[in-house]
FIGULO-358279 format. One record per residue (C-alpha): x, y, z. Coordinates in Angstrom, 3 decimals, padded with zeros to 6 digits. Each point is the difference from the previous one (the first is absolute). Layout:
FIGULO-358279
         X         Y         Z
         X         Y         Z
...
//
This chain:
FIGULO-358279
         X         Y         Z
   054.478  -019.969  -026.097
   002.319  -000.719   002.906
   000.280   003.109   002.202
   002.075  -001.346   002.809
   002.505  -002.959   000.723
  -001.364  -003.180   001.089
   001.715  -000.416   003.440
  -001.360   003.638   000.559
  -003.697  -001.107  -000.964
   000.120  -003.032   002.379
   000.838   002.067   002.484
  -002.595   002.571  -000.374
  -002.739  -002.673  -000.109
   001.215  -001.159   003.563
   000.511   003.130   001.306
  -003.475   001.211  -001.343
  -001.377  -003.435   001.094
   001.118   000.541   003.772
  -001.411   003.708  -000.277
  -003.539  -001.101  -001.117
  -000.002  -002.647   003.005
   001.174   002.498   002.411
  -002.254   002.842  -001.075
  -003.276  -002.784  -000.023
   001.437  -000.931   003.759
  -000.198   003.599   000.865
  -003.668   000.834  -001.079
  -001.754  -003.544   000.406
  -000.338  -000.653  -003.391
   000.777  -003.899  -002.395
   002.909   001.447  -001.792
  -000.724  -002.009  -003.112
  -001.760   003.220  -000.627
   003.375   002.146   000.228
   002.194  -002.492  -001.984
  -002.742  -000.623  -002.868
  -000.228   003.967  -000.365
   003.908  -000.178  -000.059
   000.279  -002.582  -002.372
  -002.553   001.966  -002.291
   002.052   003.125   000.244
   003.241  -001.691  -000.925
  -000.828  -002.079  -002.967
  -002.898   001.636  -002.479
  -000.280   003.044   001.849
   003.786   001.648  -000.366
   001.215  -003.070  -001.520
   003.409  -000.475   002.111
  -000.843  -003.709   000.606
  -000.377  -002.623  -002.247
   000.260  -002.959   001.520
   000.832  -002.504  -003.205
   002.684   002.027  -000.596
   001.600  -000.105   003.286
  -000.739  -003.637   000.782
  -000.731  -001.420  -003.242
  -000.441  -003.770  -000.482
   000.812  -000.624   004.200
  -003.495   002.535   000.988
  -002.442  -002.929  -000.471
   002.178  -002.498   001.995
   001.308   002.689   002.608
  -004.261   000.734   000.400
  -000.946  -003.735   000.462
   002.650  -000.775   002.242
  -000.855   003.219   001.793
  -003.767  -001.206   000.049
   000.907  -003.480   001.567
   001.771   001.575   002.911
  -002.664   001.915   000.675
  -002.438  -002.867  -000.232
   002.195  -002.434   002.451
   000.500   002.977   002.116
  -003.598   001.119   000.391
  -000.745  -004.408   000.524
   002.503   000.005   002.745
  -002.934   001.973   002.140
  -003.212  -002.413  -000.529
   000.104  -002.104   003.060
  -002.576  -002.856  -000.314
  -001.669   000.745   003.139
  -001.056   003.099  -001.038
  -002.624  -001.999  -002.474
  -002.005  -001.452   003.308
  -002.126   003.113  -000.494
   000.446   001.030  -003.566
   000.786  -002.874  -002.319
  -003.314  -000.537  -001.334
  -000.284   003.825  -001.018
   003.383  -000.214  -001.563
  -000.794  -003.172  -001.488
  -002.734   001.344  -002.033
   001.508   003.171  -001.102
   003.058  -001.676  -001.622
  -001.879  -003.005  -001.507
  -003.878   000.752  -001.424
   000.235   004.040   000.588
   002.972   000.316  -001.669
  -001.558  -001.404  -002.805
  -002.854   002.000   000.344
   002.149   002.895   000.113
   001.744  -000.730  -003.107
  -003.631  -000.714  -001.994
  -001.075   003.032   001.042
   002.896   001.917  -001.292
   000.262  -001.878  -002.967
  -003.498   001.203  -000.915
   000.519   003.260   000.863
   003.127   000.046  -002.019
  -000.934  -001.650  -003.307
  -003.298   002.548  -000.240
   001.334   003.295   001.401
   003.541  -000.342  -002.101
  -000.793  -001.678  -002.730
   002.719  -002.089   000.501
  -000.236  -004.053  -000.915
  -001.338  -002.616   002.215
   003.100  -001.269  -000.051
   002.109   002.459   001.257
  -002.795   001.003   002.333
   000.116  -003.431   001.589
   003.588   000.466   000.133
  -000.513   003.519   002.040
  -002.519  -001.071   001.884
   002.298  -003.227   001.225
   002.542   002.450   000.812
  -002.099   002.267   002.176
  -001.068  -002.463   002.270
   003.208   001.151   002.291
   000.790   001.630   002.484
   003.335  -000.006   001.388
   001.611   000.662   003.477
   002.373   002.958  -001.953
  -003.372   002.103   000.246
  -001.875  -001.923   002.623
   002.662   000.469   002.610
   000.468   003.646  -000.044
  -003.674   000.511   000.007
  -000.774  -002.212   002.832
   002.774   002.540   001.922
  -001.707   002.746  -000.729
  -003.781  -000.659   000.352
   000.958  -002.695   002.575
  -003.845  -001.928  -000.435
  -000.745  -002.541   002.869
   001.959  -003.078   000.923
  -002.265  -002.240  -002.041
  -000.028   002.159  -003.328
   003.593   000.535   000.256
   000.344  -003.461   000.403
  -002.087  -001.121  -003.323
   001.386   003.060  -002.273
   003.445  -001.637   000.786
  -000.798  -003.186  -000.793
  -001.603   000.549  -003.037
   001.825   002.640  -001.103
   003.641  -002.880   000.115
  -001.882  -003.064  -001.176
  -002.116   001.394  -002.648
   003.165   001.377  -001.953
   001.481  -003.461  -000.906
  -004.186  -001.129  -000.635
  -000.661   002.808  -002.438
   003.619  -000.644  -002.122
  -001.498  -003.474  -000.418
  -003.640   001.054  -000.873
   001.919   002.514  -002.926
   002.412  -003.051  -000.730
  -003.547  -002.139  -000.386
  -001.433   002.734  -002.531
   003.459   000.516  -001.746
   000.049  -003.557  -000.503
  -003.496   000.298  -001.662
   000.851   002.666  -001.956
   003.094  -001.861  -001.100
  -001.764  -003.030  -000.715
  -002.433   001.653  -002.628
   003.035   001.943  -001.625
   001.345  -003.736  -000.608
  -002.821  -002.160   000.015
   001.071  -001.939   002.777
  -003.012  -001.666   002.220
  -001.095   000.963   003.000
   001.313  -003.321   001.915
   003.055   001.488  -000.959
  -000.799   003.412   002.103
  -001.316  -002.140   002.723
   003.352  -001.811   000.292
   002.486   002.377   000.076
  -002.302   002.116   002.571
   000.080  -002.926   002.511
   003.349  -000.682  -000.440
   000.929   003.505   000.662
  -001.774  -000.482   003.397
   001.311  -003.174   000.808
   003.130   001.551  -000.632
  -000.256   002.990   001.994
  -001.211  -001.752   003.198
   002.626  -003.040  -000.107
   002.688   002.123  -000.607
  -000.812   002.142   002.672
  -000.728  -002.073   002.517
   003.192  -001.899  -000.555
   002.487   003.287   000.308
  -001.921   001.280   002.816
   000.179  -003.004   001.802
   004.035  -000.437  -001.261
   000.527   003.648   001.404
  -002.093  -000.699   002.777
   002.295  -002.857   001.459
   002.971   001.811  -000.903
  -001.043   002.441   002.355
  -001.574  -002.281   002.945
   003.353  -001.792  -000.182
   002.182   003.112   000.022
   002.221  -001.130  -002.664
  -000.257   003.586  -001.178
   001.808   002.463   002.041
  -002.103   003.238   000.874
   002.035   001.895  -002.258
  -000.782  -001.798  -003.073
  -003.605  -000.599   000.454
  -001.267   003.485  -002.095
   002.593  -000.809  -002.644
  -001.279  -004.035   000.113
  -003.912   001.579   000.481
   001.069   001.618  -003.716
   001.491  -002.605  -001.652
  -002.476  -002.932   000.605
  -003.109   002.843  -001.129
   001.819   000.891  -003.305
   000.904  -003.576  -000.681
  -003.122  -001.414   000.813
  -001.842   002.925  -002.103
   002.417  -000.119  -003.039
   000.097  -003.824   000.080
  -003.818  -000.198   000.024
  -000.546   002.514  -002.613
   002.373  -001.886  -002.313
  -001.866  -003.059   000.144
  -003.617   001.652  -000.572
  -000.199   003.576  -000.489
  -001.798   002.217   002.647
   000.302  -003.031   002.789
   002.222   001.885   001.826
  -002.275   002.162   001.924
  -001.887  -002.611   001.651
   003.593  -001.593   000.684
   001.078   002.452   001.971
  -003.362   000.501   001.820
  -000.360  -003.371   001.053
   003.614  -000.254   001.176
  -000.471   003.473   002.222
  -003.346  -001.666   001.327
   001.172  -002.958   000.723
   003.712   001.094   001.395
  -001.741   001.950   002.692
  -002.890  -002.525   001.255
   003.228  -002.189   000.480
   000.738  -001.161   003.752
   003.133   000.789   001.524
   000.761   002.537  -002.945
   000.733   003.456   000.852
  -000.202   002.683  -002.996
  -000.344   003.399   001.970
   003.235   001.123  -000.816
  -000.509  -001.072  -004.026
  -002.978   001.573   000.190
   001.239   003.041   001.139
   002.749   000.128  -002.673
  -002.455  -000.706  -002.450
  -002.026   003.025   000.574
   002.419   001.975  -000.245
   000.957  -001.238  -003.536
  -004.108   000.214  -000.263
   000.212   003.684   000.354
   002.806   000.495  -002.271
  -001.181  -002.458  -002.843
  -003.915   001.981   000.035
   001.365   003.168  -000.075
   002.222  -000.768  -002.988
  -001.980  -002.320  -001.933
  -003.411   002.605   000.485
   002.330   002.844  -001.137
   001.490  -002.145  -003.071
  -003.376  -001.172  -001.189
  -001.729   003.276   000.394
   002.632   001.569  -002.367
  -000.830  -002.637  -002.782
  -003.293   001.390  -000.069
  -001.114   000.969  -003.859
  -002.766   002.871   000.348
  -000.998  -000.205  -003.335
  -000.974  -003.454   000.264
  -001.793   000.746   002.917
  -001.976   002.789  -001.789
  -000.987  -002.305  -002.970
  -001.550  -001.537   002.578
  -002.127   002.839   001.179
  -002.823   000.350   002.666
   000.069  -004.070  -000.624
   002.448  -000.266   002.201
  -001.606   002.330   003.037
  -003.144  -002.325  -000.549
   001.396  -002.919   000.638
   002.153   001.678   003.440
  -003.445   001.039   000.833
  -002.074  -003.929  -000.728
   003.096  -001.816   001.934
   000.109   002.453   003.362
  -003.861   000.142  -000.116
  -001.468  -002.815  -001.325
   002.575  -002.749  -000.455
   001.703   000.223   003.641
  -002.902   000.352   002.004
  -001.658  -002.758  -001.887
   002.790  -002.521   001.080
  -000.022   001.390   003.468
  -003.266  -000.262   001.091
  -000.518  -003.616  -001.713
   002.968  -001.229   001.456
  -000.789   001.175   003.361
  -003.487  -001.235   000.499
  -000.245  -002.054   003.143
   003.305   001.597   001.348
  -000.169   001.681   003.288
   000.884   003.263  -001.598
  -001.946   003.089   000.665
  -001.680   001.880  -002.891
   002.431   002.999   000.759
   002.999  -002.288  -000.412
  -001.393  -001.464  -002.986
  -000.429   002.965  -001.454
   003.586   000.970   000.693
   001.434  -003.016  -001.398
  -001.951   000.437  -003.277
   001.626   003.481  -000.374
   003.284  -001.095   000.479
   001.678  -002.240  -002.568
   002.833   002.353  -002.069
   002.041  -001.309  -002.745
   004.016  -000.104   000.303
   002.977  -001.263  -001.098
  -001.156  -003.549  -000.876
  -002.577   001.336  -002.148
   002.588   002.650  -001.903
   002.606  -002.879  -000.434
  -002.283  -002.419  -001.049
  -001.863   002.010  -002.753
   003.092   001.120  -001.045
   001.447  -004.106  -000.606
  -003.285  -001.331  -001.894
  -000.209   003.178  -001.790
   003.074  -000.997  -002.238
  -001.128  -003.077  -000.156
  -002.928   000.704  -001.457
   001.690   002.834  -002.369
   002.265  -003.158  -000.916
  -002.699  -001.710  -001.048
  -001.451   002.917  -001.875
  -003.226   000.850   001.567
  -001.613   003.350  -000.937
  -000.110   003.059   002.852
   002.655  -002.832   002.613
   001.738   003.546   000.305
  -003.058   001.205   001.891
   000.321  -002.382   002.599
   002.887   001.595   002.161
  -001.586   003.521  -000.027
  -003.470  -001.145   001.213
   001.437  -002.121   002.618
   002.024   003.160   001.216
  -003.549   002.215  -000.152
  -001.555  -002.408   002.273
   003.180  -000.557   002.263
   000.490   004.117   000.017
  -003.759   000.537   000.240
  -000.417  -002.346   002.938
   002.942   000.840   001.824
  -001.268   004.109   000.122
  -003.298  -000.570   000.779
   000.584  -002.749   002.546
   002.780   001.799   002.123
  -001.783   003.381  -000.461
  -002.962  -001.250   001.502
   000.161  -003.738   002.299
   001.411   001.491   003.035
  -002.944   002.793   000.161
  -002.549  -002.796  -001.044
   001.213  -002.142   002.750
  -000.285   002.332   002.597
  -003.263   000.943  -001.212
  -000.922  -003.695   000.348
   001.746  -000.178   002.769
   001.736  -002.837  -000.615
   003.545   000.868   000.592
   002.517  -000.524   002.879
   000.950   003.315   002.376
   002.376   002.247  -000.817
   003.548  -002.539   001.086
   000.161   002.086   003.327
  -000.039  -003.355   001.938
   002.503  -001.393   001.904
   001.300  -004.142   000.269
   001.067   000.038   003.775
   002.268  -002.419   001.209
  -001.308  -000.722   003.892
  -003.108  -000.209   001.760
   001.589   000.954   002.694
  -001.603   002.195   002.471
   002.579   002.907  -001.790
  -001.554  -001.138  -003.186
  -003.658  -000.248   001.087
   000.374   003.877   001.271
   001.483   001.416  -003.245
  -002.433  -001.515  -001.982
  -002.834   000.943   001.676
   001.604   003.557  -000.390
  -000.071  -000.694  -003.502
  -003.280  -001.330   000.084
  -000.829   003.614   001.190
   000.891   001.505  -002.799
  -001.808  -002.375  -002.226
   003.294  -001.566  -001.022
  -000.647  -003.971  -000.528
   002.477  -002.361   001.520
   001.100  -003.789   000.461
   001.598  -001.524   002.537
   002.280  -003.240   000.086
   000.993  -001.808   002.186
   001.085  -003.483   001.263
  -001.427  -000.267   003.568
  -003.480  -000.614   000.017
  -000.786   001.801   003.137
   001.403   003.590  -001.751
  -002.615  -000.526  -002.589
  -002.883  -000.895   002.088
   000.896   003.230   001.538
   000.055   002.041  -003.059
  -003.258  -001.582  -001.485
  -001.899   000.772   003.423
   000.642   003.821  -000.638
  -001.375  -000.733  -003.380
   003.538   000.344  -002.253
   000.985  -002.245  -003.218
   002.221  -002.833   000.865
   002.134  -002.610  -001.793
   000.839  -002.748   002.160
   003.160  -001.156  -001.028
   003.874   000.372  -001.183
  -000.589   003.098  -002.551
   002.966  -001.314  -001.553
  -001.390  -003.769  -000.770
  -001.044  -001.431  -003.087
  -003.701  -000.201   001.034
   000.632   004.301   000.526
   001.078   000.131  -003.476
  -003.201  -001.435  -001.092
  -002.580   001.043   002.304
   001.268   003.195   001.823
  -001.660   002.661  -002.415
   002.096   003.151   000.382
  -001.608   001.814  -003.432
  -001.797   002.458   002.188
   002.766   000.447   001.941
   002.730   002.643  -000.510
   002.876  -000.561   002.326
   001.109  -001.731   003.247
   000.674   000.245   003.356
   002.731  -001.917   001.984
  -001.344   000.373   003.681
   000.911  -003.729   000.592
   001.978  -000.453   003.224
   002.250  -002.043  -001.931
   002.366   001.877  -001.811
   001.294  -002.151  -002.380
  -004.089  -001.354  -000.734
  -000.348   004.231  -001.161
   003.255  -000.226  -001.692
  -000.728  -002.998  -002.011
  -003.544   001.014  -000.920
   000.919   003.342  -001.520
   002.622  -001.659  -001.873
  -002.768  -002.147  -001.358
  -003.218   002.788  -000.762
   002.720   002.495  -001.307
  -000.721  -001.196  -003.250
  -003.780   000.507   000.231
   000.143   003.329   002.487
   003.229   001.722  -001.096
   002.551   000.316   002.576
  -001.000   003.799   000.413
  -003.171  -001.645   001.368
   001.319  -002.671   002.069
   000.336   001.680   003.757
   001.541  -002.651   003.344
   000.485   001.199   003.278
   003.747   000.416   001.361
   002.020  -002.600   001.451
   003.233  -000.304   002.535
   001.810  -000.469  -003.294
  -000.717   003.574  -000.580
   001.859   001.838   002.613
   002.432  -001.918  -001.113
   003.260   002.465  -001.152
   001.345  -002.066  -002.826
  -001.650  -000.735  -003.001
   000.597  -003.290   000.087
  -001.885  -000.704   002.787
  -003.678   001.664  -001.445
  -002.157  -001.409  -002.771
   000.044   001.990  -002.945
  -002.981   002.340  -001.056
  -000.082  -001.710  -003.366
  -001.430  -003.472   002.061
  -001.768   001.306   002.789
  -001.601   003.341  -000.891
  -000.356   002.846   001.678
   000.149   000.338   003.807
  -003.040   000.989   001.427
  -000.673   003.233   002.551
   003.768  -000.442   001.345
   003.164  -001.863   000.353
  -000.475   000.497   003.441
  -003.200  -001.351   000.283
  -000.390  -003.964   000.107
  -002.935  -002.509  -000.098
   000.848  -000.518   004.468
  -000.141   004.082   000.184
  -003.523  -000.049  -001.962
  -001.485  -002.731   001.965
   001.013   001.333   003.148
  -001.446   003.218  -000.592
  -003.476  -001.507  -001.431
   000.242  -001.948   003.487
  -000.701   003.061   001.886
  -003.592   001.053  -001.259
   000.337   001.051  -003.341
  -002.095   001.335  -002.788
  -000.105   000.943  -003.553
  -001.094   003.405  -000.160
  -000.554   002.257  -003.408
   000.717   003.345   000.072
  -000.737   002.696  -003.094
   002.615   002.825  -000.574
  -001.933   003.550  -000.873
   000.848   003.559  -000.432
  -000.347   000.433   004.188
   001.553  -003.272   000.834
   003.477  -000.829  -001.781
   002.638  -002.398  -000.109
   001.630   001.431   002.797
  -002.953   000.440   002.235
  -000.280  -003.774  -000.127
   003.144  -000.669   000.904
   000.462   002.452   002.661
  -003.311  -002.105   001.261
   001.540  -003.278  -000.418
   003.103  -000.498   000.819
   001.982  -003.363  -000.376
  -000.843  -001.506   003.241
  -003.817   000.566  -000.356
  -000.091  -000.957  -003.913
   001.693  -001.339  -003.007
  -001.057   001.122  -003.149
  -000.761  -002.884  -002.494
  -000.932   001.142  -003.280
  -002.115   003.099  -001.320
  -002.566   000.862  -003.212
   000.405   002.679  -002.292
  -003.190   001.886  -000.991
   000.582  -002.338  -003.256
  -000.527  -002.742   002.035
   003.794  -001.244  -000.632
   001.584  -001.901   003.218
   003.521   000.898   000.952
   001.327  -001.897   002.454
   002.405   001.188   002.573
   003.611  -001.585  -000.812
   003.415   000.797   001.310
   000.677   001.681  -003.744
  -002.922   001.483   000.250
  -001.041   002.798   002.602
  -003.597   001.000  -001.289
  -000.992   003.709  -000.492
  -003.950   000.489   000.525
  -001.807   002.819  -000.948
  -003.396   000.563  -000.016
  -002.619  -002.437  -000.451
   002.424  -002.909   000.576
  -001.667  -002.640   002.281
   003.035  -001.150   002.756
  -000.685  -003.443   001.647
   001.941  -001.094   003.059
   000.295  -002.109   002.793
  -000.853   001.754   003.589
   000.531  -000.689   003.172
  -003.037   000.900   001.257
   001.215  -000.018   004.069
//
C-alpha cells in the first residue's frame, strides 16, 4: 500500500542516502552497512518503500545504467603502470582464482541449501564478483598497504564484468538444457559476448579519447559527453548481446585512462560524485526489495554458505593465486579476508532470477534473497573486522596525518623535521636537485619532480597522507599545487604560506582561500621572513604543557622575536596548525612545536 507520494519518497531516499554516507564518514565505517539497514527498514520492515511500484518498468534499466556508470568510474582509476608489481596476482585472481571461488561456492550452495546444480552454478558464478561499490569505501576505512589496496581495487573492478560473463555462460548452458540447444551454441554466445565487449569498449574509449586529446569537446561539456558515451556504449552493447555491456564500459574506461595525452581527472571527479549518489540510492532501493519469507525458507543453509565463502572459498582463491608473489603471509591473510559482495552481485542476481523464472526453473525466486544474504553478511562481517585485523597484522597505512610538502627549501626542511619529531610522515616535492639532496641528507622522504606533473599522478603516492603544505618560495606553485590536491585532501587540509598579494587591500588582488587553502601562521609571515629567521641559528623545540606550565607561561617565555609557533599536538594525538584564521588555545597535555632562536 502506498503511504506517501512518489516524489516525496525519491527525496527521502536521496536524503537518507546522504545521511548514511555522512554518518559512515563520521565513525569511519563503510556506508554500505547503513544503506542496507535503511533499505531493509524502509522496505520489508515498515513497508514504506516498494521499488517495483515506485519505478515500475524503469527499475531495472535504472539499476543497469547506474551499475555501468559505477564500473566506468572505477575503471578510470586503473593505470596500467600499477600492474608492474601486482599484475600476475591480479591476473590469477580474476582468471583461475575466480573459477576456484565459483566451484567451491557452487558445491557449498548445492549441498547446504538443497538448490539444484543449475541454480547453484549460476549463484556461484555471480558470487565471484566483489565490486568497487563495496571495495572502495572499505579501502578508505581499512587503509591497507598500497599493494593490497591496488590488488583489491583492480580485482574488484575487473572481476565484475568477468563474473557477469561467467554468469552468462552458465545461464546459456541452463537455457540450452531447457531448449535442447547444443554446447557449441553456448560457447559461441559466450565468445561473441566477450568479443563484442572488448571491441566496442576499445572503439568507444579510443574515439572519446581522441575527442579529448584534440580538445574537440569544450570543458563544460566533457562530463556530459562522458555520460552520453558510457550509456550509449552500454545500452548498445547490451542490445546486441545480453550482459556484454559491463565488459564494454570497463574496457572503455581502462583504455581511455591509459591513452597518452588524454586527461580524465575532471571526468573522474564528476563520476566519483555520481557514483556516491548511485551507490547510496541503489543499495537502499534494492535492499527494500528483499523478501524475508524467501530468506527464511533458505534457513541456516544461507548462513552456512556465507561461512564457506568467507572462511574457505576466498582464502583458497587468494593463497593459491598469490603463490610466488612478493606478498607476505600477513598481507595474504588480509587479502583472503576482504572480498565483500556489492551492487553488481545484487543487480545481476535480480536479472538472472527473472530470466530463470521465465524458463520455469523451480526455486529461481530464491536466487535473489540468497545473494542478498551473502551481500549483507560479507559487508557486515568485513566492515566490522577488516580494520582491526589490518592493524593486528600490521599491514595498514598509518592514520592520514602526514603531509605532502611543496618545496624542499630550508623552510620546508625545518618544518618537515619538526613534523618528523612529532612522528608525522612527510613527502617533500621539489624540482631543484640541490634542495632534494639537502632534504635526503637529513633523512626526509622526497619526490624529485613537479607535484602537478603527469609523472606525479602515477608515481607520487599520497594515500598515506592527509594534507598539503605549500612551502615553496614561489607563491604560484603553492597555489597551483593547492588547486591540484584539494580533491585528494579536502580544502580544509590545504595550507599555504602568505604572499605579498595577501597584503593587497582589495580582494581582486588576492587569491581565494578556495584555491590556495588556509594561510599558515599569519598573513605577515611569508617565506622570506621564515628563511631569515632560520638563518639566525634556529632550532625546533617541543614543549609539553602541564598544570604548572600553561600556554600563557609559554608565551611569556617565547616572544615573537625569539620563536614562531608552528603547530600543536593535542592529547588525542591530533595535529593543529596555527593559521591566520585559527589562533590556538592549547591546554594541559598539549605539546607545542616552535622555531626558536637559540642566540
